[in-house]
C-alpha positions, 0 to 999 in steps of 0.5 A: 178745856181740852187740857183740863179734860186730859188732866182729869183723865190722867188723874182718874187713871192714877187713882185706878192705878195707885188706889189712892185718893186724889183731888184737883181744882177745875175752872171753867166759864159758864155761858162765856161770862161767869167763871166757876171753880170746883174741887173734884175728889176721886176715891178708888172704889174697885178695879175699874170704878172711882167715886167722884165728889164735886164741890163748888168752891167758886166763891171761896176761889174768888175770895182767895184770888181777891186776897192774893191780889190785895196781898200783892199790892200791899207787898209791892207798896212795902217793897218800894218804900224809900225806907228800910221796912221789915215785918216779923211774926213775934208769935213765930219766934220773930221770923221775918215775913217781909224784908224790903229792898231798902232793908236789903241795901242798908243791912246787907242781907237779902229778903230771900235769906231772911224771910222765914228766918230770924235775925240770927241770919243777919251777917252783923251780929250786933245788929241781930242782937239789937233787933232782938232786944227791941222786939222783946221791948215791943212784945212786953209793951215797953217800946217807945216810938220813935226809938233812937239806937246806935247801930254798927253796920257791916262797914264797922262804923257806928250810926244812929238810927231812929226806929219805929216799931209797932205791934200789929195783930192779924 
C-alpha cells in the first residue's frame, strides 16, 4: 500500500541518518487472496547504502494472530463469568495475570491496578494475607478444594467464602 511504502522510505531515510539498524513488519496481499508478512531488516552500510534482509514470517504471523484471537476469546469468557475469577503466576511472585469483573465488584479493586502486581495492592490487608496463605498451600500441594474460609471484606464484615483454587501449568 502507499502508506506502507511511505513508511518503508521513512525508515530507510532514518537508517541512513542515524546509522542504526531498524526493522519493520510488512503485510501485503498476494494475488488478492493470500496475505503475506515479511520482516524487513535494514542495516546501515555506507553514506548512501543500506543492506536489507527480508524474511517471510507469514506462517509465524498467522499463528500469532490465531493465538491472539484465542486469548481474546478465553479472556472474554473469564471476564464475563458470574463468579469472581482470578489468575496468578506463582512462578512470578504471585503476580496477577487476570482479575475479572466480578472480582472487581466483590473485592473492591480494579483489574487495572492488580494485573502485573501481587495481592499486596488489594485495599484490604486481611484479604491479601488470606490469598497469599492460600497460594502457599496451593504451591506446596496441600490445598484442598473446595476450601471454606472466613474473609473480612472492605465493609468490615466477616463472610464465609468457598474458594476453589487449582494450579495450572503453562
